Z-matrix of the N, CA and C atoms (Angstrom, degrees):
N
C 1 1.461
C 2 1.531 1 112.69
N 3 1.326 2 117.27 1 -24.54
C 4 1.455 3 120.38 2 -178.31
C 5 1.514 4 114.31 3 -84.35
N 6 1.322 5 117.79 4 -5.78
C 7 1.462 6 120.56 5 178.74
C 8 1.523 7 111.23 6 -87.95
N 9 1.321 8 115.37 7 150.43
C 10 1.471 9 123.48 8 176.02
C 11 1.519 10 104.36 9 -133.70
N 12 1.340 11 117.20 10 88.68
C 13 1.462 12 122.27 11 -167.04
C 14 1.520 13 114.97 12 -93.32
N 15 1.312 14 117.68 13 -5.55
C 16 1.467 15 120.52 14 -179.88
C 17 1.523 16 109.89 15 -153.58
N 18 1.314 17 115.46 16 165.78
C 19 1.456 18 121.36 17 176.42
C 20 1.532 19 109.16 18 -54.10
N 21 1.287 20 117.45 19 130.96
C 22 1.479 21 124.94 20 -179.22
C 23 1.528 22 113.25 21 68.23
N 24 1.315 23 117.65 22 8.46
C 25 1.470 24 129.02 23 171.42
C 26 1.514 25 116.12 24 75.88
N 27 1.337 26 120.23 25 -45.40
C 28 1.464 27 121.98 26 -176.58
C 29 1.517 28 110.07 27 -132.50
N 30 1.318 29 115.89 28 168.84
C 31 1.469 30 120.34 29 -179.38
C 32 1.523 31 112.54 30 -63.47
N 33 1.330 32 118.57 31 -26.02
C 34 1.466 33 118.87 32 178.25
C 35 1.525 34 111.68 33 -80.61
N 36 1.326 35 118.87 34 -5.65
C 37 1.467 36 125.81 35 172.04
C 38 1.527 37 114.18 36 59.25
N 39 1.308 38 117.01 37 37.14
C 40 1.468 39 119.83 38 179.32
C 41 1.524 40 113.16 39 -83.69
N 42 1.324 41 119.06 40 -11.84
C 43 1.470 42 122.98 41 -176.88
C 44 1.525 43 111.56 42 53.31
N 45 1.315 44 116.66 43 41.66
C 46 1.459 45 122.53 44 -176.51
C 47 1.519 46 109.71 45 -116.03
N 48 1.323 47 116.13 46 134.80
C 49 1.460 48 120.86 47 175.35
C 50 1.524 49 108.91 48 -103.40
N 51 1.331 50 117.48 49 131.85
C 52 1.453 51 120.41 50 178.58
C 53 1.535 52 113.19 51 -80.91
N 54 1.338 53 117.76 52 0.31
C 55 1.462 54 120.13 53 -179.58
C 56 1.528 55 110.27 54 -63.33
N 57 1.329 56 116.13 55 146.79
C 58 1.461 57 120.51 56 -174.19
C 59 1.531 58 113.50 57 -121.02
N 60 1.352 59 118.39 58 8.17
C 61 1.451 60 120.26 59 -178.50
C 62 1.528 61 112.24 60 -64.13
N 63 1.322 62 117.19 61 -32.95
C 64 1.468 63 121.11 62 177.82
C 65 1.513 64 107.58 63 -102.42
N 66 1.330 65 115.64 64 127.98
C 67 1.457 66 120.37 65 -178.44
C 68 1.525 67 109.49 66 -145.31
N 69 1.309 68 117.48 67 179.92
C 70 1.466 69 122.09 68 -177.54
C 71 1.526 70 111.75 69 -59.97
N 72 1.321 71 117.61 70 -28.40
C 73 1.459 72 121.11 71 -178.08
C 74 1.519 73 114.74 72 -77.96
N 75 1.344 74 118.31 73 -23.95
C 76 1.468 75 119.12 74 -176.83
C 77 1.531 76 114.51 75 -122.40
N 78 1.289 77 118.68 76 -0.32
C 79 1.462 78 120.79 77 -175.90
C 80 1.532 79 111.91 78 -61.53
N 81 1.320 80 118.44 79 -32.38
C 82 1.465 81 121.28 80 -179.32
C 83 1.528 82 112.46 81 -67.95
N 84 1.310 83 118.36 82 -19.74
C 85 1.463 84 120.58 83 -178.43
C 86 1.531 85 113.55 84 -94.54
N 87 1.325 86 118.30 85 4.57
C 88 1.469 87 120.68 86 178.00
C 89 1.522 88 110.28 87 -62.36
N 90 1.335 89 115.89 88 142.41
C 91 1.458 90 121.47 89 178.25
C 92 1.524 91 109.51 90 -131.65
N 93 1.319 92 114.84 91 150.03
C 94 1.457 93 121.04 92 178.23
C 95 1.526 94 109.66 93 -66.15
N 96 1.332 95 117.41 94 129.89
C 97 1.463 96 122.59 95 179.72
C 98 1.526 97 111.96 96 -99.63
N 99 1.336 98 116.85 97 -44.06
C 100 1.451 99 120.58 98 179.88
C 101 1.523 100 109.76 99 -159.29
N 102 1.327 101 115.55 100 163.20
C 103 1.468 102 123.23 101 -179.99
C 104 1.520 103 107.22 102 -130.59
N 105 1.330 104 116.26 103 140.87
C 106 1.461 105 120.85 104 178.91
C 107 1.521 106 108.55 105 -122.35
N 108 1.342 107 117.34 106 123.17
C 109 1.458 108 122.01 107 178.86
C 110 1.522 109 111.58 108 -76.22
N 111 1.311 110 116.34 109 135.85
C 112 1.459 111 122.35 110 177.64
C 113 1.531 112 108.44 111 -108.21
N 114 1.349 113 117.17 112 175.42
C 115 1.462 114 121.26 113 176.70
C 116 1.524 115 110.23 114 -53.10
N 117 1.322 116 116.06 115 141.55
C 118 1.463 117 121.42 116 175.44
C 119 1.528 118 109.40 117 -76.43
N 120 1.314 119 117.10 118 137.26
C 121 1.460 120 121.45 119 175.66
C 122 1.511 121 112.81 120 75.23
N 123 1.300 122 115.02 121 178.01
C 124 1.454 123 120.11 122 -179.97
C 125 1.514 124 111.99 123 69.58
N 126 1.288 125 115.36 124 -170.63
C 127 1.459 126 121.38 125 -178.94
C 128 1.522 127 109.98 126 -101.85
N 129 1.292 128 116.52 127 129.49
C 130 1.458 129 122.31 128 171.77
C 131 1.528 130 105.46 129 -114.53
N 132 1.305 131 117.22 130 90.36
C 133 1.458 132 122.82 131 -175.47
C 134 1.519 133 111.38 132 -111.67
N 135 1.288 134 116.68 133 25.49
C 136 1.454 135 122.18 134 -171.78
C 137 1.514 136 111.12 135 -99.60
N 138 1.331 137 116.98 136 137.49
C 139 1.461 138 118.72 137 168.20
C 140 1.528 139 108.10 138 -100.14
N 141 1.344 140 116.95 139 133.10
C 142 1.459 141 119.15 140 -177.10
C 143 1.520 142 112.19 141 -67.47
N 144 1.320 143 115.95 142 154.50
C 145 1.450 144 122.15 143 171.75
C 146 1.526 145 107.81 144 -101.41
N 147 1.322 146 116.79 145 150.98
C 148 1.464 147 121.25 146 179.60
C 149 1.525 148 108.37 147 -133.24
N 150 1.342 149 115.05 148 131.80
C 151 1.465 150 120.77 149 176.63
C 152 1.527 151 108.91 150 -144.87
N 153 1.320 152 116.41 151 123.87
C 154 1.470 153 122.62 152 178.83
C 155 1.523 154 112.81 153 50.31
N 156 1.326 155 117.53 154 43.44
C 157 1.462 156 121.69 155 176.35
C 158 1.511 157 115.13 156 80.90
N 159 1.329 158 117.40 157 6.09
C 160 1.464 159 121.52 158 178.19
C 161 1.522 160 108.38 159 -110.71
N 162 1.337 161 116.26 160 129.98
C 163 1.468 162 122.56 161 178.14
C 164 1.526 163 108.26 162 -101.23
N 165 1.317 164 115.87 163 131.38
C 166 1.462 165 122.23 164 -179.23
C 167 1.520 166 108.73 165 -108.62
N 168 1.357 167 115.90 166 126.92
C 169 1.458 168 122.67 167 -174.37
C 170 1.522 169 110.71 168 -121.61
N 171 1.326 170 115.16 169 153.89
C 172 1.457 171 122.28 170 177.69
C 173 1.521 172 108.94 171 -124.66
N 174 1.324 173 116.27 172 130.94
C 175 1.463 174 122.63 173 174.43
C 176 1.524 175 107.33 174 -112.62
N 177 1.323 176 116.60 175 109.33
C 178 1.452 177 119.01 176 -166.21
C 179 1.524 178 116.02 177 -76.22
N 180 1.311 179 121.26 178 -28.48
C 181 1.467 180 119.27 179 -178.66
C 182 1.520 181 111.85 180 -69.60
N 183 1.318 182 117.17 181 -31.16
C 184 1.460 183 120.57 182 -179.80
C 185 1.521 184 112.06 183 -107.15
N 186 1.353 185 117.13 184 0.08
C 187 1.462 186 120.84 185 -175.70
C 188 1.528 187 109.56 186 49.47
N 189 1.317 188 114.89 187 54.57
C 190 1.450 189 122.69 188 179.50
C 191 1.520 190 109.27 189 -109.78
N 192 1.323 191 116.27 190 132.37
C 193 1.462 192 122.22 191 176.05
C 194 1.524 193 106.77 192 -110.93
N 195 1.343 194 115.80 193 136.11
C 196 1.456 195 120.94 194 -178.38
C 197 1.523 196 110.21 195 -130.36
N 198 1.318 197 115.63 196 145.20
C 199 1.463 198 123.07 197 172.02
C 200 1.522 199 106.68 198 -113.56
N 201 1.340 200 116.05 199 127.55
C 202 1.460 201 122.44 200 -174.47
C 203 1.525 202 108.63 201 -129.48
N 204 1.326 203 117.24 202 140.03
C 205 1.463 204 120.16 203 172.37
C 206 1.526 205 107.78 204 -65.31
N 207 1.325 206 116.68 205 119.89
C 208 1.465 207 120.30 206 -173.84
C 209 1.528 208 112.59 207 -63.80
N 210 1.314 209 118.62 208 -35.18
C 211 1.474 210 120.40 209 -178.52
C 212 1.519 211 113.14 210 -74.76
N 213 1.328 212 116.82 211 -39.62
C 214 1.471 213 119.87 212 -172.79
C 215 1.522 214 114.08 213 -102.82
N 216 1.327 215 117.59 214 -23.99
C 217 1.458 216 120.60 215 -174.53
C 218 1.519 217 113.14 216 82.11
N 219 1.330 218 118.23 217 10.55
C 220 1.467 219 121.41 218 179.26
C 221 1.525 220 110.50 219 -79.44
N 222 1.330 221 115.67 220 137.78
C 223 1.458 222 122.11 221 178.61
C 224 1.526 223 110.05 222 -70.44
N 225 1.331 224 116.19 223 130.21
C 226 1.462 225 122.32 224 175.22
C 227 1.523 226 109.76 225 -95.17
N 228 1.343 227 116.02 226 -50.66
C 229 1.458 228 120.94 227 175.43
C 230 1.522 229 109.56 228 -154.93
N 231 1.328 230 113.86 229 163.04
C 232 1.467 231 120.96 230 178.49
C 233 1.518 232 107.62 231 -144.38
N 234 1.345 233 116.26 232 137.82
C 235 1.456 234 121.08 233 175.44
C 236 1.521 235 107.73 234 -126.68
N 237 1.319 236 115.74 235 112.68
C 238 1.471 237 121.65 236 177.55
C 239 1.527 238 107.36 237 -88.86
N 240 1.322 239 114.95 238 84.58
C 241 1.455 240 122.27 239 -173.65
C 242 1.525 241 111.70 240 -67.01
N 243 1.335 242 117.20 241 -42.28
C 244 1.452 243 121.65 242 -175.38
C 245 1.518 244 111.01 243 78.78
N 246 1.282 245 120.15 244 175.55
C 247 1.450 246 125.35 245 -1.92
C 248 1.526 247 111.58 246 -76.78
N 249 1.332 248 115.43 247 158.37
C 250 1.460 249 120.20 248 172.90
C 251 1.517 250 107.17 249 -76.82
N 252 1.329 251 116.03 250 130.33
C 253 1.463 252 120.86 251 -176.22
C 254 1.524 253 109.90 252 -110.90
N 255 1.333 254 115.54 253 146.81
C 256 1.462 255 119.24 254 175.12
C 257 1.524 256 110.98 255 -109.81
N 258 1.302 257 116.89 256 3.94
C 259 1.457 258 122.23 257 -178.07
C 260 1.526 259 108.82 258 -93.14
N 261 1.339 260 117.23 259 117.02
C 262 1.456 261 120.72 260 -177.95
C 263 1.522 262 112.25 261 -70.04
N 264 1.324 263 117.92 262 -7.68
C 265 1.460 264 120.94 263 177.62
C 266 1.530 265 111.85 264 -77.71
N 267 1.303 266 116.44 265 -15.34
C 268 1.466 267 119.42 266 -179.47
C 269 1.517 268 110.46 267 -72.14
N 270 1.293 269 116.77 268 136.10
C 271 1.458 270 121.04 269 176.35
C 272 1.519 271 109.23 270 -153.86
N 273 1.307 272 115.22 271 135.92
C 274 1.450 273 120.13 272 170.51
C 275 1.514 274 106.06 273 -101.58
N 276 1.305 275 116.68 274 131.81
C 277 1.457 276 119.22 275 -173.80
C 278 1.514 277 114.19 276 -112.80
N 279 1.313 278 117.40 277 -26.78
C 280 1.459 279 117.96 278 -175.71
C 281 1.518 280 111.40 279 -141.53
N 282 1.303 281 114.02 280 153.66
C 283 1.453 282 123.19 281 166.03
C 284 1.525 283 104.43 282 -131.65
N 285 1.309 284 117.07 283 170.18
C 286 1.460 285 120.24 284 178.25
C 287 1.519 286 108.69 285 -141.59
N 288 1.304 287 115.84 286 154.80
C 289 1.451 288 123.47 287 -178.22
C 290 1.521 289 109.10 288 -119.05
N 291 1.328 290 116.04 289 140.28
C 292 1.458 291 120.39 290 171.89
C 293 1.523 292 107.66 291 -155.10
N 294 1.326 293 116.58 292 122.41
C 295 1.456 294 120.04 293 -176.93
C 296 1.511 295 109.79 294 59.55
N 297 1.324 296 117.00 295 -123.10
C 298 1.462 297 122.44 296 177.72
C 299 1.524 298 111.68 297 -103.27
N 300 1.340 299 116.63 298 15.97
C 301 1.458 300 120.42 299 -177.57
C 302 1.521 301 111.76 300 -109.48
N 303 1.329 302 114.33 301 139.08
C 304 1.449 303 123.11 302 174.27
C 305 1.525 304 106.71 303 -113.10
N 306 1.324 305 116.74 304 123.91
C 307 1.465 306 120.98 305 -178.47
C 308 1.515 307 109.48 306 -99.17
N 309 1.332 308 115.62 307 131.16
C 310 1.462 309 122.93 308 -176.40
C 311 1.519 310 109.31 309 -129.42
N 312 1.328 311 115.98 310 134.33
C 313 1.460 312 122.02 311 178.02
C 314 1.523 313 108.70 312 -106.75
N 315 1.314 314 117.83 313 106.94
C 316 1.463 315 121.89 314 179.50
C 317 1.527 316 110.05 315 -71.40
N 318 1.322 317 115.60 316 162.08
C 319 1.463 318 120.74 317 -175.91
C 320 1.527 319 113.38 318 -70.90
N 321 1.333 320 118.12 319 -7.08
C 322 1.472 321 120.93 320 175.82
C 323 1.534 322 110.89 321 -99.44
N 324 1.323 323 117.59 322 18.67
C 325 1.471 324 127.00 323 -178.90
C 326 1.534 325 112.94 324 62.50
N 327 1.311 326 116.80 325 28.91
C 328 1.454 327 120.17 326 169.55
C 329 1.519 328 107.60 327 -93.44
N 330 1.306 329 116.26 328 129.78
C 331 1.452 330 122.94 329 179.06
C 332 1.523 331 108.45 330 -97.96
N 333 1.338 332 115.76 331 129.63
C 334 1.464 333 122.07 332 -178.29
C 335 1.519 334 110.49 333 -117.96
N 336 1.328 335 116.46 334 141.89
C 337 1.456 336 123.21 335 166.32
C 338 1.520 337 105.75 336 -108.85
N 339 1.330 338 116.43 337 120.20
C 340 1.458 339 122.21 338 -178.96
C 341 1.525 340 109.64 339 -110.57
N 342 1.316 341 116.19 340 146.95
C 343 1.458 342 120.82 341 170.15
C 344 1.534 343 105.68 342 -71.62
N 345 1.319 344 117.84 343 119.70
C 346 1.460 345 121.61 344 -174.56
C 347 1.529 346 112.12 345 -67.08
N 348 1.312 347 118.69 346 -22.75
C 349 1.468 348 121.08 347 -179.62
C 350 1.523 349 112.40 348 -81.55
N 351 1.336 350 117.38 349 -29.65
C 352 1.465 351 119.88 350 -173.61
C 353 1.530 352 113.74 351 -121.90
N 354 1.326 353 117.47 352 -20.65
C 355 1.460 354 120.64 353 -176.14
C 356 1.511 355 113.76 354 84.06
N 357 1.298 356 117.94 355 -0.19
C 358 1.471 357 120.91 356 -179.80
C 359 1.529 358 110.43 357 -70.85
N 360 1.344 359 115.45 358 143.95
C 361 1.455 360 121.64 359 179.30
C 362 1.527 361 109.31 360 -72.98
N 363 1.332 362 116.89 361 123.98
C 364 1.467 363 122.58 362 176.00
C 365 1.515 364 110.55 363 -90.29
N 366 1.331 365 116.94 364 -42.35
C 367 1.463 366 122.32 365 173.60
C 368 1.519 367 109.04 366 -159.62
N 369 1.326 368 115.79 367 161.97
C 370 1.462 369 121.40 368 176.68
C 371 1.514 370 108.48 369 -149.46
N 372 1.334 371 115.12 370 155.01
C 373 1.455 372 120.76 371 177.20
C 374 1.528 373 109.41 372 -153.65
N 375 1.313 374 117.09 373 140.53
C 376 1.461 375 122.63 374 174.76
C 377 1.522 376 107.50 375 -81.39
N 378 1.336 377 117.56 376 125.37
C 379 1.462 378 120.00 377 -175.78
C 380 1.528 379 113.30 378 -103.49
N 381 1.332 380 118.27 379 -12.96
C 382 1.463 381 121.04 380 174.59
C 383 1.523 382 108.88 381 -156.51
N 384 1.320 383 116.17 382 139.03
C 385 1.464 384 120.40 383 176.68
C 386 1.526 385 111.21 384 -108.90
N 387 1.335 386 117.02 385 11.15
C 388 1.466 387 121.30 386 179.42
C 389 1.522 388 108.95 387 -82.22
N 390 1.323 389 116.98 388 127.71
C 391 1.467 390 122.35 389 -179.11
C 392 1.529 391 110.00 390 -55.99
N 393 1.317 392 115.96 391 137.84
C 394 1.465 393 125.80 392 177.07
C 395 1.528 394 114.73 393 74.06
N 396 1.331 395 118.80 394 -2.53
C 397 1.463 396 118.42 395 172.49
C 398 1.518 397 109.01 396 -64.91
N 399 1.311 398 116.15 397 152.61
C 400 1.461 399 122.70 398 176.61
C 401 1.521 400 107.91 399 -137.03
N 402 1.306 401 116.08 400 150.63
C 403 1.453 402 120.15 401 170.58
C 404 1.516 403 106.07 402 -82.52
N 405 1.316 404 115.82 403 119.63
C 406 1.464 405 120.50 404 -178.65
C 407 1.508 406 110.04 405 -82.95
N 408 1.291 407 116.95 406 -126.49
C 409 1.455 408 121.32 407 -178.96
C 410 1.512 409 112.37 408 -68.64
N 411 1.327 410 115.00 409 156.71
C 412 1.455 411 120.53 410 174.35
C 413 1.517 412 108.35 411 -147.32
N 414 1.314 413 114.21 412 146.98
C 415 1.460 414 120.50 413 176.25
C 416 1.518 415 108.56 414 -154.62
N 417 1.321 416 116.15 415 159.95
C 418 1.459 417 121.24 416 176.74
C 419 1.520 418 108.00 417 -106.86
N 420 1.334 419 115.20 418 127.27
C 421 1.464 420 121.85 419 179.93
C 422 1.521 421 107.88 420 -130.40
N 423 1.323 422 116.42 421 120.30
C 424 1.470 423 122.16 422 -180.00
C 425 1.531 424 112.06 423 48.38
N 426 1.334 425 116.52 424 45.27
C 427 1.459 426 120.94 425 176.56
C 428 1.514 427 115.56 426 79.56
N 429 1.310 428 117.98 427 3.11
C 430 1.474 429 122.02 428 177.60
C 431 1.529 430 108.70 429 -109.51
N 432 1.315 431 116.83 430 132.10
C 433 1.455 432 121.74 431 172.97
C 434 1.514 433 107.67 432 -85.35
N 435 1.322 434 117.01 433 120.78
C 436 1.463 435 122.28 434 -178.45
C 437 1.526 436 107.84 435 -110.93
N 438 1.343 437 115.36 436 127.36
C 439 1.468 438 121.32 437 179.36
C 440 1.520 439 109.50 438 -127.91
N 441 1.316 440 115.28 439 161.49
C 442 1.455 441 121.58 440 173.75
C 443 1.513 442 110.19 441 -126.25
N 444 1.322 443 116.72 442 145.22
C 445 1.465 444 122.01 443 174.28
C 446 1.514 445 107.27 444 -93.45
N 447 1.327 446 115.22 445 128.75
C 448 1.457 447 121.08 446 -177.06
C 449 1.526 448 110.24 447 -122.83
N 450 1.296 449 116.77 448 177.87
C 451 1.466 450 124.43 449 -175.19
C 452 1.523 451 109.46 450 60.01
N 453 1.308 452 115.48 451 34.42
C 454 1.462 453 119.75 452 -177.40
C 455 1.526 454 109.91 453 -105.23
N 456 1.325 455 115.37 454 38.97
C 457 1.464 456 119.28 455 179.60
C 458 1.528 457 111.81 456 -96.29
N 459 1.325 458 116.75 457 17.56
C 460 1.456 459 121.88 458 177.31
C 461 1.520 460 108.59 459 -74.68
N 462 1.305 461 116.97 460 109.13
C 463 1.469 462 121.93 461 -175.88
C 464 1.534 463 112.91 462 -69.91
N 465 1.346 464 116.37 463 -12.97
C 466 1.467 465 118.42 464 -178.72
C 467 1.532 466 111.81 465 -82.02
N 468 1.304 467 117.13 466 -7.68
C 469 1.456 468 121.17 467 -178.85
C 470 1.517 469 108.21 468 -117.27
N 471 1.335 470 116.90 469 133.73
C 472 1.464 471 119.52 470 179.84
C 473 1.512 472 110.94 471 -67.82
N 474 1.294 473 115.46 472 164.14
C 475 1.467 474 124.87 473 -175.38
C 476 1.529 475 113.24 474 -31.37
N 477 1.300 476 115.22 475 105.94
C 478 1.459 477 118.92 476 175.85
C 479 1.527 478 111.54 477 -128.46
N 480 1.317 479 117.82 478 1.38
C 481 1.457 480 120.05 479 173.18
C 482 1.529 481 107.72 480 -69.27
N 483 1.330 482 115.17 481 144.45
C 484 1.455 483 116.76 482 -178.67
C 485 1.520 484 111.02 483 -161.08
N 486 1.299 485 114.68 484 162.80
C 487 1.453 486 123.13 485 166.19
C 488 1.513 487 105.06 486 -118.14
N 489 1.321 488 116.22 487 133.70
C 490 1.458 489 120.62 488 -175.97
C 491 1.524 490 109.89 489 -129.67
N 492 1.324 491 117.22 490 147.53
C 493 1.456 492 122.05 491 177.78
C 494 1.525 493 108.73 492 -123.55
N 495 1.330 494 115.19 493 139.61
C 496 1.459 495 122.70 494 -179.31
C 497 1.524 496 108.95 495 -126.34
N 498 1.320 497 116.69 496 141.73
C 499 1.452 498 119.81 497 172.30
C 500 1.521 499 108.09 498 -69.59
N 501 1.324 500 115.52 499 138.86
C 502 1.463 501 119.05 500 179.58
C 503 1.497 502 109.12 501 -89.84
């Protein structure tokens, strides 16, 4: 129940946690434990993933993925995948978890599979070469990573919107 392995947490996308430690009786006594700085500027539209007490974060201007101890805020590992972007329109919105792999969609539409324990790149593939395309949502279904290409409303380019599935 304490894990958040995909965007919106579950396939029904309710963004609801069944945890009961915080309730109407104790919510007023919550205190800040730690703060984590993200990239300056640009859009940070990402919700972190959590697995076994580790929080996974995405910094979209530098395409940096970080693993942080959720209780303490201590950095476990960091992978500065790149490229560094100067366009504030770039945003990474989702990552996905499957087994020991963390899937990350960089702002240049390169899809990465990272080892969740070390942050090392296991494999990568470019999924679109159309300028300004972005990898939108992603989720794992029955062992397949499913992604969508978004921002494909450029009328000057023929049909390049797509949904793609990859074996994990």
